[in-house]
C-alpha positions in Angstrom: -19.3 12.3 -4.7 -18.2 8.8 -3.9 -16.1 8.3 -7.0 -13.7 11.1 -6.0 -12.7 9.4 -2.8 -11.3 6.3 -4.6 -8.3 8.2 -5.9 -7.5 9.3 -2.4 -7.7 5.7 -1.1 -5.6 4.5 -4.1 -2.9 7.1 -3.4 -2.6 5.9 0.2 -2.3 2.3 -1.1 0.3 3.1 -3.7 2.4 5.2 -1.4 2.5 2.6 1.3 2.5 -0.5 -0.8 5.4 0.6 -3.0 7.6 2.3 -0.4 11.0 0.6 -0.2 14.6 0.8 1.2 17.8 -1.1 1.5 17.3 -4.5 3.0 18.3 -5.3 6.6 16.8 -7.3 9.5 14.3 -4.6 10.4 13.3 -3.5 6.9 10.7 -5.1 4.7 12.0 -4.6 1.2 14.4 -2.8 -1.1 14.6 0.5 -3.0 14.5 0.3 -6.8 12.3 -0.3 -9.8 9.3 -2.5 -9.0 6.8 -4.2 -11.2 3.4 -4.7 -9.6 0.6 -6.8 -11.0 -2.9 -6.4 -9.6 -5.7 -9.0 -10.2 -9.4 -8.6 -9.5 -12.2 -11.1 -9.9 -13.9 -10.6 -13.3 -11.5 -8.0 -14.5 -8.3 -7.9 -16.5 -5.1 -7.7 -14.5 -3.0 -4.6 -14.5 0.8 -4.2 -14.3 2.6 -1.0 -13.4 6.3 -0.2 -12.8 7.2 2.2 -10.0 10.5 3.5 -8.7 10.7 3.9 -4.9 13.4 5.5 -2.9 14.7 5.3 0.7 12.9 8.5 1.8 9.5 6.9 1.1 10.6 3.8 3.0 11.4 5.5 6.3 7.8 5.3 7.6 7.1 1.8 6.2 10.4 0.3 7.4 10.3 2.1 10.8 8.4 1.3 14.0 4.7 1.3 14.4 4.6 5.0 15.4 6.6 6.0 12.2 4.4 3.8 10.1 1.2 5.4 11.5 2.6 8.9 10.9 3.6 8.0 7.3 0.1 6.7 6.7 -1.6 9.8 8.1 0.7 12.1 6.0 -0.3 10.3 2.8 -3.9 9.6 3.7 -5.1 11.4 0.6 -7.0 14.4 2.0 -8.9 16.0 4.8 -11.9 13.6 4.6 -9.7 10.4 4.8 -8.7 8.9 8.2 -6.5 6.0 9.1 -8.6 3.7 11.2 -5.9 1.3 12.3 -2.4 0.2 11.4 0.1 -2.5 12.5 3.4 -4.0 11.7 4.3 -7.7 12.3 7.7 -8.6 11.1 7.6 -8.5 7.3 3.9 -7.6 7.2 2.0 -4.3 7.3 -1.7 -3.8 7.5 -3.9 -0.7 7.8 -7.4 0.5 7.3 -8.6 3.8 5.8 -11.9 5.5 5.5 -12.7 8.4 3.1 -16.3 9.5 3.5 -18.4 6.4 3.0 -15.6 4.3 1.5 -13.4 2.0 3.5 -10.2 0.1 2.5 -8.2 -2.6 4.3 -4.8 -3.5 3.0 -2.4 -6.3 4.1 1.1 -6.7 2.5 3.8 -9.3 3.2 7.3 -8.3 2.1 10.0 -10.9 1.2 13.1 -9.0 0.0 12.8 -8.7 -3.8 9.1 -9.6 -3.8 5.9 -8.7 -1.9 2.3 -9.5 -2.2 -1.0 -8.7 -0.5 -4.7 -8.1 -0.6 -6.8 -5.0 -0.6 -10.5 -4.9 0.2 -12.5 -1.7 -0.7 -16.1 -1.1 0.2 -18.1 1.9 -1.0 -21.1 2.6 1.3 -23.7 -0.2 1.0 -22.1 -1.5 -2.2 -20.3 -4.8 -2.4 -16.7 -5.3 -1.2 -14.2 -5.3 -4.1 -11.1 -7.4 -3.4 -7.8 -7.2 -5.3 -4.6 -9.2 -5.0 -1.2 -7.7 -5.9 2.2 -9.3 -6.4 5.4 -7.4 -7.0 9.0 -8.1 -7.9 12.0 -5.9 -7.9 13.5 -5.4 -11.3 16.7 -3.6 -10.2 17.8 -0.1 -9.5 15.6 2.8 -10.6 16.4 4.0 -14.1 
């Protein structure tokens, strides 16, 4: 059923998008409590808070091989596959397929903020685009 694959795609997105670690030249953003607001055309925006730790960040803040391994570990199930991934300075991007659903995510990290876009397509249906912005609130509670 197509609707069961969306949570798998979403779990990959959440895991990768919100991973964080202490800031240095090679890292993209910091550990702590983050507030993330997602907007979609013709839909109300949503805001969530999420605490991320240094362990989650290891793959995202590592090299391309570590990033790809992290994505594959958190791909959401046996029918999901990472189609591509790349790191470019403060940016990450990757593609995922789960059955007939595909997702493409690009995120740009800037210390205590990040933002990006996600495009999801379910089979022959239309693409659904969302934009997210996040800000670090401080340490995790």
